[in-house]
C-alpha positions as CSV (number, residue, x, y, z in Angstrom):
1,M,-14.8,-30.5,12.3
2,Q,-14.0,-30.8,16.1
3,I,-13.3,-28.3,18.9
4,S,-10.4,-29.7,20.9
5,I,-9.6,-29.0,24.6
6,K,-6.0,-28.5,23.7
7,D,-7.1,-25.7,21.1
8,V,-9.4,-23.9,23.6
9,H,-6.7,-23.9,26.3
10,A,-4.2,-22.5,23.7
11,R,-6.4,-19.6,23.6
12,E,-5.7,-18.8,27.2
13,D,-1.9,-18.2,26.3
14,P,-1.5,-14.3,26.2
15,Y,1.5,-14.5,23.9
16,R,-0.2,-16.7,21.5
17,L,-3.2,-14.3,21.5
18,F,-0.8,-11.6,20.7
19,L,0.8,-13.5,17.9
20,D,-2.6,-14.5,16.3
21,S,-3.9,-10.9,16.2
22,I,-1.1,-9.9,13.9
23,K,-1.7,-11.1,10.4
24,N,1.3,-9.8,8.5
25,S,4.4,-11.9,9.0
26,D,6.8,-9.1,8.8
27,T,5.0,-6.8,11.2
28,R,4.8,-9.8,13.6
29,R,8.5,-10.4,13.5
30,K,9.0,-6.7,14.2
31,Y,6.4,-6.3,17.0
32,K,8.0,-9.5,18.8
33,N,11.4,-7.9,18.8
34,I,10.2,-4.6,20.1
35,L,7.9,-6.1,22.7
36,Y,10.7,-8.3,24.0
37,R,13.1,-5.3,24.3
38,F,10.3,-3.6,26.3
39,L,9.4,-6.7,28.7
40,K,13.1,-7.3,29.5
41,L,13.3,-3.6,30.9
42,I,10.6,-4.3,33.7
43,P,12.2,-5.0,37.2
44,N,11.1,-8.3,38.7
45,Q,10.2,-6.3,42.1
46,F,7.0,-5.0,40.2
47,Y,5.9,-8.6,39.4
48,E,6.6,-9.6,43.0
49,D,4.7,-6.7,44.5
50,S,1.7,-7.1,42.1
51,I,1.2,-10.8,41.4
52,G,3.1,-12.3,44.1
53,H,6.2,-13.9,42.0
54,S,8.5,-12.9,39.3
55,P,8.6,-14.6,35.8
56,K,10.1,-18.1,35.9
57,N,12.4,-17.2,33.0
58,T,13.3,-14.6,30.5
59,K,11.6,-16.1,27.5
60,I,9.4,-13.8,25.7
61,E,6.4,-16.1,26.2
62,T,6.9,-16.0,29.9
63,L,7.5,-12.2,30.1
64,A,4.4,-11.6,28.1
65,K,2.3,-13.8,30.2
66,S,3.5,-12.1,33.3
67,F,2.9,-8.7,32.2
68,V,-0.6,-9.5,31.1
69,Y,-1.3,-10.8,34.7
70,L,0.2,-7.7,36.1
71,T,-1.9,-5.4,34.1
72,K,-5.0,-7.3,34.9
73,N,-4.3,-7.1,38.6
74,D,-3.1,-3.5,38.6
75,P,-3.9,-1.5,35.5
76,K,-2.4,1.8,37.3
77,L,1.0,0.1,37.7
78,A,1.0,-1.1,34.1
79,Q,0.2,2.3,32.8
80,N,2.8,3.8,34.9
81,I,5.5,1.3,33.5
82,I,4.5,2.2,30.0
83,A,4.6,5.9,30.7
84,T,8.1,5.6,32.3
85,F,9.1,3.6,29.1
86,I,7.9,6.5,26.7
87,K,9.7,8.9,29.0
88,E,12.8,7.0,28.4
89,E,12.3,6.8,24.8
90,K,11.9,10.5,24.7
91,K,15.4,11.0,26.1
92,L,16.7,9.1,23.0
93,V,14.7,11.5,20.8
94,E,16.2,14.5,22.6
95,S,19.8,13.2,22.1
96,G,19.2,12.6,18.5
97,E,19.4,8.7,18.7
98,L,15.7,8.1,17.9
99,N,13.4,9.8,15.4
100,P,10.3,11.2,17.1
101,N,8.1,9.7,14.4
102,T,9.5,6.3,15.4
103,L,8.6,6.3,19.1
104,S,4.8,5.4,18.6
105,N,5.9,2.2,16.6
106,H,7.8,1.2,19.9
107,I,4.5,1.4,21.9
108,K,2.1,-0.3,19.4
109,P,3.3,-3.9,20.1
110,I,2.5,-3.3,23.8
111,K,-1.0,-2.1,23.0
112,A,-1.2,-5.0,20.7
113,L,-0.4,-7.4,23.5
114,L,-2.9,-5.9,25.8
115,D,-5.8,-5.5,23.1
116,A,-5.4,-9.3,22.1
117,N,-6.1,-9.9,25.7
118,S,-8.9,-7.7,26.2
119,I,-7.3,-5.3,28.5
120,A,-8.0,-1.6,28.2
121,L,-5.8,1.1,29.4
122,H,-6.1,5.0,29.0
123,W,-4.0,5.2,25.7
124,K,-5.0,8.8,25.2
125,T,-3.1,9.9,28.3
126,L,-0.1,7.9,27.2
127,H,-0.2,9.4,23.8
128,K,0.0,12.9,25.3
129,L,3.5,12.0,26.4
130,Y,4.8,11.4,22.9
131,P,7.0,13.9,21.4
132,R,6.0,16.3,18.8
133,P,6.2,14.5,15.3
134,K,9.0,15.8,13.2
135,K,8.4,16.6,9.5
136,T,10.4,14.0,7.7
137,Q,13.0,15.2,5.3
138,D,13.0,12.3,3.1
139,R,11.7,12.4,-0.7
140,A,10.1,10.3,-3.2
141,Y,12.0,8.4,-6.0
142,T,12.3,10.7,-9.1
143,R,11.2,9.4,-12.6
144,Q,14.9,9.4,-13.7
145,E,15.8,7.3,-10.7
146,L,13.0,4.8,-11.5
147,Q,14.3,4.8,-15.1
148,Q,17.6,3.8,-13.9
149,M,16.3,1.1,-11.6
150,I,14.3,-0.4,-14.7
151,E,17.6,-0.2,-16.8
152,A,19.5,-1.9,-14.0
153,S,16.9,-4.6,-13.4
154,P,18.4,-8.0,-14.3
155,D,15.0,-9.6,-15.1
156,I,11.4,-9.0,-15.5
157,T,10.5,-9.7,-11.9
158,D,12.4,-6.6,-10.7
159,K,10.8,-4.5,-13.5
160,L,7.4,-5.6,-12.5
161,I,8.0,-4.8,-8.9
162,I,9.1,-1.3,-9.7
163,Q,6.2,-0.6,-12.1
164,L,3.6,-1.9,-9.8
165,F,4.9,-0.4,-6.6
166,S,5.2,3.2,-8.2
167,S,1.9,3.0,-10.2
168,G,-0.2,1.2,-7.4
169,G,1.2,3.3,-4.5
170,F,0.6,0.4,-2.0
171,R,2.6,-0.4,1.2
172,L,5.5,-3.0,1.3
173,E,3.4,-5.4,3.4
174,A,0.8,-5.7,0.5
175,W,3.1,-8.0,-1.4
176,D,2.1,-10.6,1.2
177,Y,-1.4,-10.6,0.0
178,F,-1.4,-10.3,-3.8
179,T,-2.9,-13.0,-6.0
180,W,-3.7,-13.0,-9.7
181,K,-7.4,-12.6,-9.0
182,D,-6.7,-9.3,-7.4
183,V,-6.0,-7.8,-10.9
184,I,-8.9,-6.6,-13.0
185,F,-7.6,-5.4,-16.4
186,F,-9.5,-2.6,-18.4
187,K,-9.1,-2.5,-22.2
188,N,-9.9,-0.3,-25.1
189,D,-11.7,-1.4,-28.1
190,D,-8.7,-2.3,-29.9
191,N,-7.6,-4.6,-27.0
192,S,-4.8,-2.3,-25.7
193,Y,-4.7,-1.8,-22.0
194,Q,-6.3,1.4,-20.2
195,G,-5.1,0.2,-16.9
196,A,-6.3,-2.2,-14.3
197,A,-7.7,-2.1,-10.8
198,L,-5.6,-3.8,-8.0
199,L,-7.2,-5.2,-4.8
200,V,-4.9,-4.5,-1.9
201,Y,-5.0,-6.6,1.4
202,R,-7.8,-9.1,0.2
203,G,-9.6,-10.6,3.2
204,D,-8.4,-7.9,5.5
205,P,-10.8,-5.3,7.0
206,E,-8.3,-2.6,5.7
207,S,-8.7,-3.8,2.1
208,Y,-9.1,-1.3,-0.7
209,W,-8.9,-0.9,-4.4
210,T,-6.1,1.1,-6.2
211,F,-5.2,1.0,-10.0
212,I,-2.0,0.4,-12.0
213,T,-0.8,2.0,-15.3
214,P,-1.1,0.5,-18.9
215,E,2.7,0.4,-18.7
216,A,2.5,-1.9,-15.6
217,C,-0.2,-4.0,-17.2
218,H,2.0,-4.7,-20.3
219,T,4.9,-6.1,-18.1
220,L,2.5,-8.1,-15.9
221,D,1.0,-9.8,-19.1
222,H,4.6,-10.3,-20.3
223,Y,5.3,-11.8,-16.7
224,R,2.4,-14.1,-17.1
225,E,3.9,-15.5,-20.4
226,V,7.3,-16.0,-18.6
227,W,5.3,-17.9,-15.7
228,K,3.9,-20.1,-18.5
229,S,7.4,-20.8,-19.9
230,D,8.7,-21.6,-16.4
231,I,5.8,-23.7,-15.1
232,G,4.2,-25.1,-18.2
233,R,0.9,-23.4,-17.6
234,Y,-0.6,-20.0,-16.8
235,P,-1.1,-18.9,-13.1
236,K,-4.3,-19.8,-11.4
237,P,-6.4,-17.2,-9.7
238,D,-5.4,-18.0,-6.3
239,E,-1.8,-18.4,-6.8
240,P,0.5,-15.4,-5.7
241,L,1.0,-12.5,-8.3
242,I,4.8,-12.8,-8.1
243,K,6.6,-16.0,-7.4
244,S,10.1,-16.5,-5.9
245,V,12.6,-17.3,-8.4
246,R,14.7,-19.3,-6.0
247,F,12.5,-22.3,-5.8
248,P,11.3,-24.8,-8.5
249,V,7.8,-24.9,-6.8
250,I,5.5,-21.9,-6.8
251,R,6.2,-20.0,-3.6
252,R,5.3,-16.3,-3.0
253,L,7.9,-13.6,-3.2
254,N,6.9,-12.0,0.1
255,A,7.5,-8.5,1.3
256,L,10.9,-9.1,2.7
257,G,12.1,-10.7,-0.5
258,V,10.7,-7.8,-2.4
259,K,12.7,-5.4,-0.2
260,R,15.8,-7.4,-0.6
261,R,15.5,-7.2,-4.5
262,I,14.9,-3.6,-4.4
263,Q,17.9,-2.9,-2.0
264,K,20.2,-4.7,-4.5
265,I,19.0,-2.5,-7.5
266,V,19.3,0.8,-5.7
267,K,22.8,0.0,-4.4
268,K,23.6,-1.0,-8.0
269,I,22.7,2.3,-9.4
270,G,24.4,4.1,-6.4
271,L,21.2,5.3,-4.5
272,R,22.1,3.6,-1.4
273,P,25.6,4.7,-0.3
274,S,26.9,4.3,3.2
275,L,25.6,7.0,5.5
276,P,28.1,9.6,6.5
277,E,28.6,9.9,10.4
278,G,25.8,11.5,12.3
279,K,23.2,10.8,9.5
280,K,20.7,8.1,10.2
281,R,18.4,7.9,7.3
282,H,18.9,8.0,3.3
283,D,17.3,10.6,1.4
284,V,14.8,8.2,-0.3
285,P,13.1,5.6,1.9
286,L,13.8,2.2,0.4
287,D,10.2,1.1,-0.1
288,H,8.2,4.2,1.1
289,G,9.8,6.1,-1.8
290,F,7.6,4.4,-4.4
291,R,4.4,5.5,-2.4
292,K,5.7,9.0,-2.1
293,Y,6.3,9.0,-5.9
294,F,2.7,7.7,-6.4
295,N,1.4,10.6,-3.9
296,T,3.5,13.2,-5.6
297,M,2.4,12.4,-9.3
298,M,-1.2,12.2,-8.1
299,R,-1.0,15.6,-6.8
300,R,0.8,17.1,-9.9
301,A,-2.1,15.5,-12.0
302,K,-4.5,17.3,-9.9
303,V,-6.4,14.2,-8.9
304,N,-9.3,14.9,-6.5
305,Y,-7.9,14.7,-3.1
306,L,-10.5,12.4,-1.6
307,D,-10.0,10.0,-4.5
308,K,-6.2,9.9,-4.1
309,E,-6.5,9.3,-0.4
310,D,-8.9,6.4,-1.1
311,M,-6.6,4.9,-3.6
312,M,-3.7,5.1,-1.2
313,G,-5.8,3.1,1.6
314,H,-6.4,6.1,3.8
315,S,-9.6,6.5,5.8
316,V,-11.5,9.4,4.2
317,G,-15.0,8.3,5.4
318,L,-16.3,7.4,2.0
319,E,-18.0,4.4,0.7
320,K,-15.5,1.5,0.4
321,H,-15.4,-0.7,-2.8
322,Y,-15.6,-4.3,-2.4
323,E,-16.4,-6.8,-5.2
324,R,-16.4,-4.8,-8.4
325,Y,-15.5,-6.2,-11.7
326,Q,-16.7,-3.8,-14.4
327,E,-14.6,-0.9,-15.3
328,E,-17.6,1.5,-15.1
329,D,-18.2,0.4,-11.4
330,F,-14.7,1.7,-10.5
331,E,-15.8,5.3,-10.3
332,R,-12.5,6.6,-9.2
333,F,-10.5,5.2,-12.3
334,P,-11.3,8.2,-14.5
335,E,-9.5,10.3,-11.7
336,Y,-6.6,7.9,-11.8
337,Q,-6.3,8.2,-15.5
338,K,-5.5,11.9,-15.0
339,A,-2.3,10.5,-13.4
340,I,-1.2,7.9,-15.8
341,P,1.2,10.0,-18.0
342,F,2.7,11.3,-14.7
343,L,3.0,7.7,-13.2
344,T,4.4,6.2,-16.4
345,I,8.1,5.5,-16.0
346,S,9.3,5.1,-19.7
347,D,9.5,8.1,-21.8
348,T,8.6,6.2,-24.8
349,E,5.6,4.7,-23.3
350,R,4.5,8.0,-22.0
351,I,4.9,9.8,-25.5
352,R,2.9,6.9,-27.0
353,L,0.1,7.4,-24.4
354,E,0.1,11.3,-25.1
355,N,-0.1,10.5,-28.9
356,Q,-2.9,8.2,-28.3
357,Q,-4.6,10.9,-26.0
358,L,-4.0,13.4,-28.9
359,E,-5.5,11.1,-31.6
360,K,-8.5,10.5,-29.3
361,E,-9.1,14.3,-28.9
362,K,-8.7,14.8,-32.5
363,S,-11.2,12.1,-33.3
364,E,-13.6,13.6,-30.7
365,L,-13.0,17.0,-32.4
366,E,-13.8,15.7,-35.9
367,M,-16.8,14.0,-34.4
368,Q,-18.0,17.3,-32.9
369,K,-17.2,19.1,-36.2
370,G,-19.2,16.5,-38.0
371,K,-22.1,17.1,-35.8
372,V,-21.9,20.9,-36.2
373,V,-21.9,20.6,-40.0
374,K,-24.9,18.2,-39.9
375,F,-26.6,20.6,-37.6
376,E,-26.0,23.4,-40.0
377,L,-27.4,21.3,-43.0
378,D,-30.4,20.4,-41.1
379,M,-31.2,23.9,-40.2
380,K,-30.8,25.0,-43.8
381,E,-33.1,22.3,-44.8
382,M,-35.5,23.2,-42.3
383,Q,-35.4,27.0,-43.2
384,E,-36.1,26.0,-46.8
385,K,-39.1,24.0,-45.8
386,I,-40.4,26.9,-43.9
387,R,-39.9,29.2,-46.7
388,I,-41.7,27.0,-49.1
389,L,-44.6,26.6,-46.6
390,A,-44.7,30.4,-46.1
391,E,-45.0,31.0,-50.0
392,K,-47.9,28.5,-50.2
393,L,-49.9,30.2,-47.5
394,L,-49.3,33.5,-49.2
395,V,-50.7,32.1,-52.5
396,E,-53.8,30.7,-50.7
């Protein structure tokens, strides 16, 4: 191992530091575009007044470097530039061209650039300029819509995406992380699936555990067999959970690829028609609709609120789960089990689970009944012994 002078100097490039600080490729792409739009709005006069010269060209690398130098030299000016940008964005909100909930996403790349270069601004003051958030009118997918999506899915890859997405409740970017070692199956004594634990964002500080349904486990197991049929062997622990079907070699089907596949399916079943004039959003968010479905079903199942939030990766101030490999170590799984009938998409599978639960309850009831009968017999035997002993004492 060697530390090169070139690598050390590369760490001095403000734009490179910004890119390195964003791990997710899809987020990086979005942040680059939004940041570039902001940087191009800044008049050269500000640079000339602050650092003595304007940017050499309009490339994003050059503009980012100049803005970082300007901010280091005059933090107050930089704060005023960002504040003015927020006010201009608010005008778009007021005219109905921009959703108030989106505005903060336009500021995050600017903050990411400055944070990556160890520059602190008074962000709380800037946040106070944001418009009041608007309660979104969008909704979750319904079970019937998910059933239609499954029926319209051309192959097992799409079916697996839908079942994992809806039963795990994770965000779209999680698809860029999943490997086979992130899944830990839980089985009954008869080798049937109880469900599975799924690690989201492995290796990231924001990593957390969620769970998936027995229905998703069955499809994942089938997908594993299809993988073997395609490749000639079972997937290795470090290989991507879902591979791209476009390439003969194993390559991850990333978040963008997953999104495109979902888009094709929802269009196929008529869930993504062209928006009428004046309407900017569809009723169901393309990928977030699965997460909303998860949240809705967990609430209907009356799952403990803190457990639900933990399974969705929300910060709730509780102990986080890291390396756990035994079913009993996942103390939130029993809470998740309450929601399995609600999260299960197939009517047939849900009826099977309900019958299985009834059989289990019947077996437990018969076991309890047997214990009661045994207790009654033991009591009668004890009473008889006491009677005989009492008679002996009277004779003596």
